[in-house]
PATOR-510066 format. One line per 2 residues: number of its first residue (from 1); for each residue x, y, z of C-alpha. Coordinates in steps of 0.2 Angstrom, whole numbers. Layout:
N
NUM> X:Y:Z  ...
This chain:
254
1> -259:-224:78  -252:-229:61
3> -260:-224:45  -265:-243:43
5> -272:-244:60  -282:-228:57
7> -289:-234:40  -294:-251:48
9> -302:-242:62  -312:-230:51
11> -315:-240:36  -314:-258:41
13> -307:-273:32  -311:-268:14
15> -295:-257:13  -279:-267:15
17> -262:-259:19  -244:-265:17
19> -227:-256:16  -220:-256:-2
21> -204:-247:-7  -205:-234:7
23> -223:-230:5  -239:-237:13
25> -249:-245:-1  -268:-244:2
27> -277:-257:-8  -295:-250:-10
29> -311:-259:-15  -313:-247:-30
31> -310:-254:-47  -305:-247:-64
33> -318:-250:-78  -309:-266:-83
35> -308:-273:-66  -290:-268:-60
37> -289:-263:-42  -286:-245:-38
39> -271:-243:-26  -266:-228:-16
41> -249:-224:-9  -247:-215:8
43> -232:-204:12  -228:-190:25
45> -215:-177:22  -213:-161:33
47> -228:-166:43  -240:-166:28
49> -249:-183:24  -251:-186:6
51> -259:-199:-5  -254:-203:-23
53> -259:-215:-36  -241:-215:-42
55> -247:-211:-60  -256:-228:-62
57> -273:-220:-67  -266:-210:-82
59> -255:-225:-87  -271:-236:-87
61> -280:-223:-97  -267:-222:-110
63> -267:-241:-111  -285:-242:-117
65> -282:-233:-133  -270:-233:-148
67> -267:-214:-146  -256:-208:-132
69> -264:-191:-133  -280:-185:-125
71> -291:-173:-133  -293:-155:-126
73> -310:-160:-119  -303:-175:-111
75> -290:-165:-103  -303:-153:-97
77> -313:-167:-89  -298:-173:-79
79> -294:-155:-73  -312:-153:-67
81> -311:-170:-58  -295:-163:-49
83> -303:-147:-44  -319:-156:-38
85> -309:-169:-28  -296:-157:-21
87> -282:-166:-30  -266:-161:-40
89> -260:-168:-56  -241:-168:-55
91> -230:-177:-67  -244:-189:-72
93> -248:-193:-54  -264:-189:-45
95> -259:-181:-28  -271:-179:-13
97> -265:-169:2  -274:-171:18
99> -285:-156:23  -284:-148:40
101> -293:-159:52  -298:-172:38
103> -299:-190:44  -288:-204:35
105> -305:-212:29  -311:-196:21
107> -294:-192:12  -293:-210:6
109> -311:-210:0  -308:-193:-9
111> -292:-199:-17  -300:-216:-23
113> -316:-208:-30  -305:-195:-39
115> -295:-209:-47  -311:-218:-52
117> -318:-202:-60  -302:-199:-70
119> -303:-217:-76  -321:-214:-82
121> -314:-202:-95  -311:-219:-104
123> -330:-218:-109  -327:-202:-119
125> -314:-212:-129  -326:-227:-132
127> -340:-215:-137  -330:-204:-148
129> -341:-208:-163  -355:-199:-154
131> -344:-185:-148  -336:-182:-165
133> -320:-173:-168  -330:-159:-176
135> -339:-156:-160  -322:-154:-151
137> -315:-142:-165  -331:-132:-162
139> -328:-131:-144  -310:-127:-146
141> -314:-112:-158  -327:-106:-145
143> -314:-107:-132  -302:-96:-143
145> -316:-84:-147  -313:-87:-165
147> -329:-83:-176  -334:-98:-187
149> -348:-105:-197  -350:-124:-197
151> -355:-135:-212  -353:-122:-225
153> -358:-125:-243  -347:-118:-257
155> -348:-120:-276  -331:-124:-285
157> -327:-120:-303  -334:-137:-308
159> -351:-130:-301  -350:-145:-288
161> -356:-139:-271  -344:-144:-257
163> -348:-145:-239  -334:-137:-229
165> -333:-142:-211  -329:-124:-204
167> -326:-107:-211  -317:-96:-198
169> -314:-77:-198  -300:-68:-189
171> -294:-50:-191  -280:-56:-203
173> -289:-70:-213  -303:-81:-217
175> -301:-100:-217  -309:-115:-225
177> -306:-130:-214  -309:-149:-219
179> -308:-160:-204  -300:-177:-209
181> -305:-191:-196  -307:-209:-197
183> -304:-225:-187  -300:-235:-202
185> -284:-235:-212  -294:-242:-227
187> -305:-226:-227  -290:-214:-224
189> -285:-214:-243  -302:-210:-249
191> -304:-196:-236  -288:-188:-242
193> -292:-190:-260  -309:-181:-257
195> -301:-167:-248  -288:-165:-262
197> -301:-164:-275  -311:-151:-265
199> -296:-140:-263  -292:-141:-282
201> -310:-137:-286  -310:-122:-274
203> -293:-115:-278  -300:-102:-290
205> -310:-94:-275  -294:-94:-265
207> -284:-86:-279  -297:-72:-281
209> -300:-69:-262  -288:-58:-252
211> -283:-67:-236  -292:-83:-239
213> -283:-99:-233  -286:-118:-233
215> -283:-130:-219  -283:-149:-219
217> -285:-153:-200  -280:-171:-197
219> -287:-180:-182  -270:-188:-178
221> -275:-195:-161  -276:-212:-169
223> -261:-218:-179  -270:-219:-195
225> -262:-207:-207  -247:-210:-218
227> -233:-197:-223  -241:-198:-241
229> -257:-192:-234  -250:-177:-227
231> -239:-173:-242  -255:-174:-254
233> -265:-160:-245  -249:-150:-241
235> -248:-145:-259  -265:-136:-258
237> -268:-132:-240  -260:-129:-223
239> -259:-145:-213  -265:-145:-196
241> -264:-159:-183  -277:-160:-169
243> -264:-166:-157  -256:-149:-159
245> -270:-137:-155  -258:-122:-152
247> -251:-123:-170  -268:-125:-177
249> -274:-109:-168  -259:-100:-175
251> -263:-106:-193  -281:-98:-190
253> -275:-81:-184  -259:-79:-195
């Protein structure tokens, strides 16, 4: 019995099959959040039946936002979905191998539900104003076992009190961190100018404190910032980019 006959027998008419470019395309009744249909592609190699979304789920997810990069938390959500649904993420494709004794219906349902759960990561992008970038940074620091205080108040030489987003401590250094994040190009300039003013006012503390560094961490997951923005803070602090977490961690540890 062919895969199409098995699916029709086990799942009925809601799932449709046809041959496309050497694969059997299975059109499911599941939909991405915007109404696009979730398709799966069946192949068999070396006796191992396999289903793939051919990369469509992650392509769809990228198309929903200006940024082509996902946050560490979003990547972790996708990893968790793959583990829970027994899928692999390979070259952007969600791969589902049939388990021993698994019916075609069960494998197709597992793969389709997994693709749907990955697509649901879209909601974390939409609600980012609630799940703020500072929350993500805090989770990142915890994951790296880097000690930190959040929302620290420090007085500058002008006697103005500045609220620093993070102060971290590692064996080699202590670091003040400002997180620069906005969804508005119009607001970007004022955020950068505020940060530059703060670093100027706090520079005396840095000059008299052994091992103290400043980092301006840009949330560059949206294409908001200009080269001028980076240059302005680069004169007074290290520049971190949230899209490069490993480089950010290196700045913290020295």
